VOVO-926108 format. One line per 10 residues: their letters; for each residue x, y, z of C-alpha. Coordinates in steps of 0.25 Angstrom, whole numbers, always signed. Layout:
<recs>
A> X/Y/Z; ...
</recs>
This chain:
<recs>
MSIAEPHVDQ> -123/+615/-956; -112/+622/-957; -99/+617/-951; -93/+625/-940; -77/+629/-941; -67/+624/-931; -65/+633/-919; -53/+637/-915; -53/+638/-900; -42/+650/-899
HHSPHLAHHF> -43/+649/-884; -34/+637/-886; -27/+642/-897; -11/+637/-895; -8/+652/-900; -16/+659/-889; -8/+665/-877; -13/+661/-863; -16/+677/-860; -26/+678/-872
EDLGQQHDSA> -42/+673/-873; -41/+670/-887; -33/+672/-900; -40/+685/-904; -36/+693/-892; -21/+687/-893; -22/+691/-909; -27/+705/-903; -18/+707/-892; -4/+703/-902
NLGMWTFLAT> -9/+714/-912; -12/+723/-902; +4/+721/-896; +9/+721/-909; +1/+736/-913; +6/+740/-899; +20/+736/-903; +19/+744/-918; +15/+755/-910; +27/+756/-904
EVMFFGGLIG> +35/+754/-916; +27/+766/-922; +31/+775/-913; +47/+771/-913; +46/+774/-928; +38/+784/-928; +47/+792/-917; +59/+788/-927; +52/+792/-941; +47/+806/-933
AFCVYRFTDS> +63/+810/-929; +67/+805/-943; +56/+816/-948; +61/+826/-938; +76/+826/-943; +73/+827/-959; +64/+839/-953; +76/+845/-948; +83/+842/-960; +77/+836/-971
AAFAAGAHHL> +89/+838/-982; +98/+829/-972; +88/+819/-972; +86/+820/-988; +100/+818/-990; +100/+806/-982; +88/+799/-988; +94/+801/-1002; +105/+790/-999; +93/+780/-996
SVLWGTINTV> +88/+770/-1006; +74/+773/-1011; +77/+761/-1021; +80/+750/-1009; +70/+758/-999; +58/+757/-1010; +63/+742/-1013; +63/+739/-996; +50/+746/-994; +42/+736/-1004
VLLTSSLTMA> +50/+725/-997; +44/+729/-985; +30/+732/-990; +31/+718/-996; +34/+712/-985; +22/+718/-979; +14/+711/-989; +20/+697/-985; +18/+699/-969; +4/+701/-971
LAIHAGQTGE> +3/+689/-979; +9/+682/-970; +0/+686/-961; -14/+682/-970; -6/+669/-970; -7/+669/-954; -22/+673/-954; -25/+661/-965; -15/+651/-958; -7/+649/-970
PKKQVRFLLL> +6/+644/-962; +14/+644/-975; +10/+658/-981; +13/+664/-968; +28/+658/-969; +29/+662/-983; +24/+676/-981; +32/+678/-970; +45/+675/-975; +42/+683/-988
TMLMATMFLG> +41/+695/-977; +53/+690/-972; +61/+690/-985; +56/+704/-988; +60/+709/-973; +74/+703/-977; +77/+710/-990; +71/+723/-984; +82/+722/-973; +92/+717/-984
IKASEYYEDY> +89/+731/-993; +90/+740/-980; +104/+733/-976; +109/+735/-991; +104/+751/-988; +111/+750/-976; +124/+747/-983; +123/+756/-994; +122/+768/-983; +132/+762/-976
KEHLIPGPSF> +143/+762/-988; +137/+776/-991; +142/+780/-976; +127/+785/-972; +126/+777/-959; +125/+787/-947; +138/+788/-939; +154/+791/-942; +154/+786/-954; +141/+793/-960
STSLEHLGLP> +145/+802/-973; +145/+816/-970; +148/+820/-986; +137/+829/-990; +140/+823/-1005; +139/+809/-1001; +125/+814/-992; +119/+822/-1002; +120/+835/-994; +124/+848/-1003
EGTSELTVKH> +137/+856/-999; +136/+866/-987; +126/+856/-978; +128/+857/-964; +133/+845/-955; +120/+846/-947; +112/+841/-962; +123/+830/-962; +120/+825/-949; +106/+825/-952
TQMFFVFYFF> +109/+817/-965; +114/+808/-954; +103/+808/-946; +95/+803/-957; +102/+790/-959; +101/+790/-944; +87/+789/-945; +86/+781/-958; +97/+770/-951; +89/+769/-939
MTGLHAFHMV> +74/+768/-945; +78/+759/-957; +87/+752/-946; +75/+749/-936; +65/+745/-947; +74/+735/-951; +77/+730/-936; +62/+728/-936; +62/+721/-948; +71/+711/-943
IGLGVMAWMV> +63/+710/-931; +52/+707/-941; +60/+697/-948; +61/+689/-936; +47/+688/-930; +44/+684/-944; +53/+673/-944; +46/+669/-931; +34/+670/-939; +39/+661/-952
WLARKGKFTK> +43/+650/-940; +27/+652/-933; +21/+650/-947; +30/+638/-950; +24/+631/-938; +9/+635/-942; +8/+644/-929; -1/+654/-937; -15/+651/-940; -27/+659/-944
EYYTPLECTG> -32/+659/-930; -17/+663/-925; -8/+673/-933; -5/+682/-922; +10/+682/-924; +11/+683/-938; +0/+696/-938; +9/+701/-928; +21/+700/-937; +16/+706/-948
LYWHFVDLVW> +11/+719/-940; +25/+722/-936; +31/+719/-950; +20/+728/-956; +24/+739/-946; +40/+737/-951; +35/+739/-965; +26/+751/-961; +39/+757/-955; +47/+756/-969
VFLFPLLYLI> +36/+762/-975; +39/+776/-967; +53/+773/-966; +56/+772/-982; +49/+786/-985; +55/+794/-974; +68/+789/-976; +68/+786/-991; +59/+794/-998; +56/+807/-990
DLHK> +67/+815/-995; +68/+808/-1008; +68/+821/-1016; +76/+830/-1009
</recs>
């Protein structure tokens, strides 16, 4: 005679909100809400990337000159760091599914460490751009030699080079802002994990956090080649 496994009454779970029938319905609703939110983010970043492509098509030489001022080495390192953070986040979610709070905390902290590394490298890149007078605005360098443009280049092309940096700082800055939000959410997840809030039956907040973080990583997968690599050999 087999021994029956203990039954978990989901209808009386402390994690179940009153307006849901069970944890499964609550989990599906949370996932649907997160995917809907991410769809709006895709449209937002998609519009920016589309506008960048239109301007680049208008004056590819100017955008190529701007791209040559970016550090492919640091961009590559940041890409590796961010993709590794996706792995540690996936491992944190797996630890939630298996009900292992210590592993949840460990992998979340590793993800936060890599996110901080990414932001530190990006801040260093911004500082180098500041020293090179590549910040769009009154102090932006208009020297053709400094920008890497040939003699006789029109003033419009110089303006388009500055437009490249407008896109660069806005898109990477917005991406970094999303990462800062992600760090805050992960810090909250660490606090909940340490209190043992995530079990085999309930790990929905951890999973939704993971979906958000994977989206942030995916955005960078598009930004890195678009900004750093596409004009590398021009």
